[in-house]
C-alpha positions in Angstrom: 68.3 28.9 -21.3 70.4 30.8 -18.8 73.4 30.6 -16.7 71.1 29.5 -13.6 69.2 26.3 -13.8 68.7 25.5 -10.4 65.0 24.0 -9.6 66.2 24.1 -5.8 68.2 26.7 -4.1 72.0 26.1 -4.5 71.5 23.2 -7.1 72.7 22.7 -10.4 70.8 19.8 -12.0 71.8 20.3 -15.6 75.1 21.4 -17.1 76.4 22.5 -20.5 79.0 20.7 -22.5 81.3 23.3 -21.5 80.7 22.9 -17.8 80.9 19.3 -18.2 84.3 19.4 -19.9 85.7 21.7 -17.1 84.3 19.3 -14.2 85.8 16.1 -16.0 89.2 17.9 -16.2 89.2 19.4 -12.8 87.4 16.8 -10.4 90.1 14.5 -9.3 87.8 12.1 -7.3 86.2 10.5 -10.4 87.6 7.4 -12.1 85.3 8.4 -14.8 82.9 11.2 -15.1 80.4 10.8 -18.1 77.5 12.9 -19.5 74.2 12.1 -21.2 71.3 14.3 -22.6 68.5 15.1 -20.3 65.9 14.7 -22.9 64.9 11.5 -24.9 65.0 12.6 -28.5 63.0 10.3 -31.1 64.8 9.5 -34.3 63.4 8.5 -37.5 65.3 5.5 -38.3 65.7 3.5 -41.7 68.5 1.1 -42.7 70.4 2.5 -45.7 69.5 0.8 -49.2 66.1 -0.6 -48.0 63.0 1.2 -49.3 61.0 0.8 -45.9 59.5 3.7 -44.3 61.3 5.2 -41.5 60.3 4.2 -38.0 60.6 6.2 -34.6 62.9 4.8 -32.0 64.1 6.7 -28.9 67.7 7.7 -28.6 70.4 9.4 -26.2 73.4 11.6 -26.7 76.1 10.4 -24.6 80.0 11.3 -23.9 82.6 9.1 -25.3 83.4 7.4 -21.8 79.6 6.7 -21.1 79.7 2.9 -21.4 83.2 2.8 -20.1 82.0 4.6 -16.9 79.6 1.8 -16.3 82.4 -0.8 -17.0 80.4 -2.3 -19.8 81.3 -4.7 -22.8 79.3 -5.0 -26.0 77.0 -7.8 -26.8 78.3 -7.7 -30.3 80.8 -5.2 -32.2 82.0 -2.5 -29.8 80.7 0.3 -27.5 81.5 4.1 -28.0 84.9 5.3 -26.9 86.2 8.8 -26.3 87.7 8.6 -29.8 84.2 8.5 -31.3 83.2 11.8 -29.2 85.0 14.4 -31.1 84.9 16.9 -34.0 85.7 15.4 -37.5 85.1 11.6 -37.0 83.0 9.2 -38.7 79.2 9.2 -37.8 78.8 6.1 -35.5 76.1 4.7 -33.1 75.2 1.8 -30.8 71.9 -0.1 -30.9 70.3 -1.4 -28.0 70.2 -5.3 -27.4 66.4 -5.2 -27.0 65.9 -3.7 -30.5 68.5 -6.0 -32.0 66.8 -9.1 -30.7 63.3 -8.1 -31.0 63.5 -6.1 -34.5 66.4 -7.6 -36.3 66.4 -11.1 -34.8 70.0 -10.7 -33.7 71.2 -10.3 -37.2 75.1 -10.1 -37.1 75.0 -8.0 -40.1 73.7 -5.2 -38.5 77.1 -4.6 -37.0 78.9 -2.4 -39.7 75.4 -1.6 -41.3 74.7 2.0 -42.0 71.3 3.4 -40.9 69.8 6.8 -41.6 69.2 8.5 -38.3 67.0 11.7 -39.1 68.3 11.2 -42.9 71.8 11.3 -41.8 74.1 8.2 -42.2 75.3 6.4 -39.4 77.4 3.1 -39.0 76.2 0.7 -36.2 79.4 -0.3 -34.3 77.9 -2.4 -31.7 75.1 -3.6 -29.5 74.7 -2.9 -25.9 75.0 -5.6 -23.1 71.9 -7.7 -22.6 69.7 -6.4 -19.5 71.5 -2.7 -20.2 68.5 -0.3 -20.2 70.4 3.0 -19.9 71.1 5.2 -17.1 67.7 6.0 -15.4 64.4 4.1 -15.1 62.2 5.1 -17.7 59.2 3.3 -19.9 60.9 4.0 -23.1 64.6 3.4 -22.8 67.1 4.5 -25.5 67.4 2.2 -28.5 70.2 4.2 -30.1 73.3 6.0 -28.4 75.0 8.5 -30.3 78.3 10.6 -29.2 77.5 14.1 -27.8 79.5 15.7 -30.6 76.8 14.4 -33.2 74.2 16.5 -31.5 75.0 19.2 -33.8 74.5 17.2 -36.8 71.1 15.2 -35.9 69.3 18.1 -34.2 68.4 21.5 -35.6 69.1 23.6 -32.4 72.8 22.8 -31.9 73.1 22.8 -28.0 76.6 21.6 -27.7 78.7 24.8 -27.9 76.9 27.6 -26.1 78.1 27.6 -22.4 74.9 28.8 -21.1 72.7 26.1 -22.6 72.6 23.5 -19.9 71.1 20.2 -21.4 73.4 17.5 -20.0 73.1 15.2 -16.7 76.2 13.6 -15.3 76.8 10.2 -13.8 80.3 9.3 -12.3 82.0 6.4 -10.7 84.2 7.8 -7.8 87.5 6.5 -7.2 88.1 3.8 -4.2 88.7 5.2 -1.1 87.5 8.9 -2.1 84.6 10.0 0.0 81.6 11.4 -1.9 81.4 14.4 0.3 84.9 15.3 -0.6 84.0 15.1 -4.5 80.9 17.3 -3.8 82.9 20.0 -2.0 85.2 20.0 -4.7 82.6 20.2 -7.4 80.9 23.0 -5.8 84.1 25.2 -5.8 84.9 24.0 -9.4 81.2 25.6 -10.3 81.8 28.9 -8.9 85.2 29.1 -10.7 83.6 28.3 -14.1 80.9 30.7 -13.5 83.4 33.3 -12.6 85.0 32.7 -15.9 81.9 34.0 -17.8 81.1 36.8 -15.5 81.4 39.3 -17.9 78.9 37.7 -20.2 76.0 37.3 -17.4 73.4 39.7 -16.7 73.0 41.2 -13.1 70.2 38.7 -12.7 72.4 35.7 -13.5 75.0 36.9 -11.4 72.8 37.3 -8.3 
């Protein structure tokens, strides 16, 4: 990873968690600005207390305001909130409606049940709305949604903290009456300001 990740000239396609927080705090045109992982991890899943072998299901790390950005409500239980996406809180996850229906026959006891994801215990707090397949069109949509802060617990590489590790995509809902071009111009300025704050940590090539 490096400070520059642009596939096209003057384009920043992925952001670090540090940059996401900066943009979320300083871009005034968004009602919500959410982030999600740019990769689709496969989790080894097994319900706690069962002797079944673990099964592989796709997942996604998302910011605590991810579902609020879409304006969604859970099919059962609740969805993730900003309170779930901070250090020191309990490990929770949301299951897809598709998996809940097809694999667990819409069993209500799934809500509040503990599942081992990559051998780490997570409590299932809710089920996504029926028909919600994630933020992008893909053949294998996520079946489990985890808060961004839990990436360090589940994955061995620990991408959350390094400011030059760009692994997140952004999706936002612009406030009524705000022009997208205004938001874009503001984010370009903020990106430059954020990069300048790490200027001394960059190589000459990064600065160029």
